[in-house]
N, C-alpha and C positions, 0 to 999 in steps of 0.2 A: 581777110583774118577773123575770125571769133577771138574775141579778146577775154573769155574766161580760160585759165588753166589749172589744172592739178599744181603745177609746179612751175614757178619761173626761175631761173637759173640766171646769174649774172657773172658772167665771166666763162670764156667757151675754148677755156684752155686745155691741158692734159687731166686736169681732174673734172672739170665743168662739163666737158663734152661727153667724156665713159657716162657721166652721170646720168645725162640728159637721155644717152643713146639707152642705157639699162633701163630706166624707167618708161620710156618710151615703149620698147620691148614689153613691159608688163602691161601695157595697154593705158598707163595713164597719158594724160594730154600734157607735153612739155613744152615751154618756151626757152632756148638758151640766147641770150644776148651778150655780144661781144664787142667792146669798142674797136677794136683792131681789124684790119683786112685779112681774112682769110689768107689770099695771096701773097702779102707781106708776110705773114706767118710762116708760110711754107718757105722762107728763103733763109739762107744760112747766114745773111745779115742781120736779117730779124733776130735769131736765136742760132748761134754756132755750137752752143753745146750737144752733149750726149748723155742721155739718161741709161740708168742700169733699171730694168723691169725686172723683179724677181719671179721666181717660179710662184709664189702668191699672185704677184701682181698681174701675170699672165692670166691668170684666171678671171679677172674683173675685165681685162681687155678682149678676154673672149666673151664672157657674157654681153659686150657691147658690140659684138660681130665684127671686130676690126684685128683680132690677134691674127688670123692667117694672113692679111694684108701686110701688116710689120713685122711678120717673121722673117718674110723673103729678105727683108734688109738688115735684120739683125744678127749678130753675133753670140753664139752662148760662150758662156764662163765655164770651164771646166775643173778650172784648178786656181786658188789664190793664197796667192805667197804674201805673207807679212815678214817684213825686215825693219831696221833700226838703223838711221842714217846709213844707210847703205851697205849696212852688214850683209854677211850670206843670209838666206831666209831663216829666221828664226820660228815660225809656224807656216806649216802648209796644209791647206784645206783642199779636200780631192772630191769632187760630187760622187762620186765611183763609192765613197767611204759611208755613204747615207743612202745608198742606191738609187741616186739621181743621176739622171742624162747632165745637168747642168746645175750650176745655182742660179742662173738668169741669163738675159741679154743685153747690150751694150746697142744701144740705136741712136741715130740722130734725133735731136728733138723735134727738126722739122719735117722728119719723113713720120712720124709719130701723129703730127699735127695736120699733116697731109692726108694720111689715112681715115683719121677722124672726121675732118671736112667731106671728104668724100661719101663716108658711110652716111652723114648726117642729111646730104642732099637727098637721099632717097628712102628714109627713114620714118615709116608712118606714126604720125602722132607727135612728130617733132617739127618744132618750128624754129630754124636756125637764123636769128635777125644780125648779120653781122656785114659792113662795120656799123654799126649802131650805138646810142648814148642813151644814158640814164639819165634823167635831168634831175628825179627824188623818187622817192617811195614812202607810201604810209602804210602801217600793220594797225590791224583791230582785231576784237575777238573773234571777229568770223571771216575776213579775208585780210589781204594785202593789194596795195592797188600802188601799180608801178607807171610814172609818166616818162614817157621817152622824148626825147630830143625833137623828134618830128612830131610832136603833139599827139601821137596816139598813147590810149590810156589802156593799161593791162591791169586785170585781176587774178588772183589764184589762191589757192588755200595754203600756200608756203612758197617762202622767198629762200632762195640758198645762194650766198657769197661764195664764189669760186673763184673769186678777182686777186688772187695773189697776197703776198705778203704785204702790199700796203693798201690793204682790201678799203675800197672806200665804203662798200656795205657794212663792213664792221666799223666804220668810224662814223658814218649816217644812223647806225645801231646804239653808238655810244657805250660801245664794249671795250671795255680798256686791256690793254695787254701788259705782258711782262716780256723783259727782255735784255740783252745788253750788247754792245757789238763787239766782235773778237778782234779788234786792230789788224784783223786779215782780210786779205782778197784771195781770189781763184782765179788765176790763170788760164785759160781752156782753148786748147788749139789740138788738130787733130794732124799726127806725125805717120810719117811715112817710115819704112825701116826696112832693112837690107834682106833680113832671114823672117820667117814666119814667127807669130808670136804663140801659137800652139794652145789657143784659148787659153792664156794663162792671164790673171789680172793681179797687178801688184800694186800692194798699198805699203809703200816705205814712210816711215814716221821720222820725221826731222824735225831740228830746233825750230825752225820757222813756222812749222806746219807739216800736214801729210804731200805727199807727193804719191800718186796715183796714174797707173797706167793701164788703160782699161782697151780690152781686144774688140777690133772691130770686122766686119767683113772686108775682102777685099776690093779696091775700087775697080772701074770698068775697064784699065787697063793694066789689071792683076797685080796692081804695088800693095803691099803689106800695111798694113794701117792698124794704130793704135790712139784713141784721143787722151790726152793728160789732162788730169786736174792740179794744177802747181799750185800749192796754197804758199803764201809769203805774208810776212809777218813784218810792221813797221810803216814809214813812211812811204806814199808813194812814188817820191822821185827816184828812190832806190830799187824801185821793183826792175825786174828782167824786161818787163815789156819795153822799157826804155833803151835797153842794150842795143847795138849796132847788128846788125845779120850776123857777120860773124861772130860777135862776141857770145849772141844767144845760141846759135849752133853749136860753140864749142861746149856752153854751159849746160844744155839739152844733152848732148851728147854724154856728157861725165855722168848725168843723171840715171842713163839707160845702163841697165847691166848690158853685159857685153855680148849675149845671145842675140839682142836683137841686131847686132852688126851696125851698120852705118844708119843713122837716122835724121831724118828734115824736116822741117815744120811743112805742112800740106795744106794749110788751110789759115784764114783769119784767125788772130789772136786778141782772144777777148779778155776783160777783166770785170769781175763782180764782187762787191764787197760782202763779207760774213758777217752774219749775227744772228742772235736767237730772239723768234716774235712767239710768244704762246698767250693766246687769247685768253682771259678769265673766266669766259663764257662762250660755250661753242653755239649758245643759241639764244633767243628772244622770243618775244612774241610774233608766231607764224614767221619762225625766222631761224634759219640755221647756216653753219660758217661750217666748210670743208677745207681740208688741204691746207696751203700755205696762207689762207686766210683766217684759220684757225692755229696752223702752228709752221713755222718756218726754222728750220733744224739746220746746224752744221752739215755741210756734205761728207763728213768722214767717212760713215759706212755705207753710203748710196743708197740710203733708204728714203729722204725727203717725198718723192713721188711714191713710194709704195705704202709709206702709212698715209697718204691722200687718197689712195686708193681702198685701203681698208676703210677709210670712211664711206667712200663712195658704197662699197658693199656692205657698210652696215644700214646706210640712208636706205638703200633699194630694198633691202630685206624688210624694214619695217614700213616703208611707204606702201610695198606690192601687196600688203596683207590689211591695208587700212582704207576706209572711205575718206577719210580725210587727211591727208598728207602732211597739214600742220597741226596736228591736235597737240594739246600740251604734255598728256603722257609717252606719246610716241618721242617728241622733243627732248624730253628727260631722260629715257630710256636710249638715246642717238648720244647724246653727251656724257652719260654716264659709262656706257661701255666705251666709247672711243676715247674719253681724256684718261682711261687706266692706261692704253697702251700706248697713245701717243706720249704722255707723261715720262713713261717707263724709257721710251727711245730718246726723249729730250734728253733725261737723266743719263745715258748710256753714251749717246753722241758728244755730249757738254763735257762729262769725266773724261772720255778718250782723247778731245782733244788737249785737255787741260793737262792731262798725262803726258802725252805724247809729243806737245809742242812745247817741247824745253830741252836743255842740254844740261840741266843740274846733275851731276854725277851719282848721286844718291837715286835720284828717282829714274834715271837712265839704267842704272843696274838693276832697280826693281823691275822695272815693266820690261828688260830682258828677260829676267829671271821668271816673270810671269807668264811671258809668252812660253819661255821653252818649257814651265810647268803644264800649262795647257796641252800642248802638243804631244805630254806625255800620260795624260788622262784621258781615255776615251769618251767617257762620258761628259766631260765639260767639254773635249773637242765636238762631238757630236751636236750638243745644245748651240754653239756658237755658229756651227753650219747651219743648222736648222734655222737659224735667226735669219743668216743670210740669204737664206733662199725663201725668206718671207713666210713662211709655211706655220702658221698661227692665226688664231681666231682673233 
């Protein structure tokens, strides 16, 4: 293996590998390094979550050459219903209203990872090193040098940190972050239900946090399925995760609208703490951060990966037209463009969570009024639907 690359990417997840694939397709020489074994990452035990890939996000996956493979396991969202504490739907979004076939697709994370790993095996100009650990890296005015745990030393024009919300690259570069914990956790699992979901996604805003029901494709036994993101507030010992099977089943059934019929858990129940992390800078000397390494947001709008994929799109656009992937002007343009978009999404998701994750009567009345008002204003409604589809630069 030649040890010099245009770009070294640390982190081979659902943002790092799409970046590697897209850059390699432009002719850039890329290496993507991941500490975790790809075989383990493609299992439900490693990551049992699902992801919403917006219509905009699918464009980047298409650029990476994996969308057709992902699509066969993905369920389109054609309608979004928003309610408040189990009320009747206060706001409905229909993809037909914006001339779209769908708002996006829901797919299991492990299946996205599997498609990316398969594509990386045969992509020219791309070296995928996994599992492999990085010991250290050093940057200078003309290159970055990365030392691997096996003793190899790699050099490149640019180092990209795509290693998640607790980014080692970000810490080593001494890039500070701002953020806070929400004192919330998300319970994630797949649920089987008696009747079809009709490609409907539901976001029910409750005092403890949003309860989302996301449509999935039927399993190989034709069982109807959806995934849930159940946001809880407070101490862990009071979590629904600690309920008996019977108690959990009754609680789950009460949270689902009647049209689903009987429901039951159909996969492992996993729990993730929720918080906000935003890097003060996205770049350093011959270094850039993308996706959760730069910004990790609340899942309330299902846009975490999608804004990460917009990072990918901008970086690919800039690097593909440059002979030096790590030049200062390029990195400044990347940070300027992406901070504007990401800061707006961070503000929106944080505000939505604070506004809807409480049961204070005046606030509850105001938000119900606000939702009903949006439903009656075509321009406002169309704006929010476009945001849900991820169709903006």
